[in-house]
C-alpha positions, 0 to 999 in steps of 0.5 A, spaced: 500 500 499 503 506 498 504 512 503 501 518 502 508 520 501 509 516 495 503 517 492 505 525 492 512 523 489 508 519 483 503 525 482 509 530 482 513 526 477 507 525 472 506 533 472 513 534 471 513 530 465 507 533 462 510 539 463 516 538 460 512 535 454 508 542 453 511 548 452 510 555 449 511 557 442 519 557 438 522 563 435 521 562 428 525 565 422 523 568 415 529 570 410 527 572 403 532 574 397 531 578 391 536 579 385 535 586 382 538 588 375 540 595 378 547 597 382 546 597 390 546 604 390 540 605 386 536 600 390 539 603 396 537 609 395 529 607 394 529 603 401 534 607 405 529 612 409 526 608 414 519 612 412 520 610 405 516 603 406 510 607 403 514 608 397 515 601 395 511 596 399 505 595 396 501 594 401 503 600 405 499 607 405 502 611 410 509 610 413 511 617 417 517 616 422 518 620 428 526 622 427 527 620 420 533 614 420 535 616 427 536 610 432 530 610 436 526 613 430 518 611 430 515 608 424 507 609 424 505 604 419 498 604 416 496 599 411 492 600 405 487 595 408 487 599 414 491 595 419 496 598 423 504 597 426 508 601 429 516 599 429 522 602 432 529 603 428 534 599 432 540 600 427 541 604 421 548 603 416 548 607 410 555 604 409 553 597 409 546 599 406 542 595 412 538 597 417 534 593 423 527 595 427 523 592 432 515 592 432 511 594 437 507 589 441 499 589 437 499 590 430 496 588 424 500 582 423 499 575 427 506 575 430 509 577 437 516 580 439 518 581 431 525 584 429 527 584 422 533 587 418 533 589 411 540 589 407 542 591 399 549 588 397 552 587 391 551 581 386 555 580 380 552 586 375 546 588 380 544 587 387 541 582 392 536 585 397 535 580 403 530 581 408 529 577 414 526 577 420 525 573 427 519 573 431 513 568 435 507 566 433 501 571 435 498 566 440 503 565 446 500 559 449 499 552 447 493 550 442 493 557 438 487 558 434 489 557 426 490 565 425 494 565 431 499 559 430 506 558 427 504 556 420 499 563 420 505 567 423 510 565 417 505 565 412 504 572 413 511 575 414 513 571 408 507 575 404 509 581 406 517 580 404 515 577 398 510 582 395 515 588 398 521 585 394 517 584 388 515 590 388 521 593 389 524 589 384 519 592 379 520 599 381 527 599 381 528 595 374 522 599 371 518 594 369 
């Protein structure tokens, strides 16, 4: 006959085993690149300003930035569908043709703790633009609804990057 102490130990082990299996979301990453038949300086000129997102991303209606390209500048994005996002400039490097930003909690995307970097580099006679981000799904707990799970988060960020980079290519190449 098990003692009360044994029963408590067994119960604790069962609970610990269950807790080891259950865990919250994992950090997700998306990277998209596109080759553009133009010199890096021409591509960078199109995207270099933190407030220029509206000028090249087809989903963005407005993207004013509080302090331009200064670290800490906040970009308030208004999407053409009415959604909103707020992003803070974390790093901006004109020489390296790159900047990084972090999204404020909330917003139009099904993600949390989103950070991203966009970079232009030379490749052959043209350029490659890389847009990469790391984030968690929008639902922080286990068993997320379909619109807040890992797949939804990855699909949303991938769609943002692909549509933006595709339009940037069209604009810069004049096609």
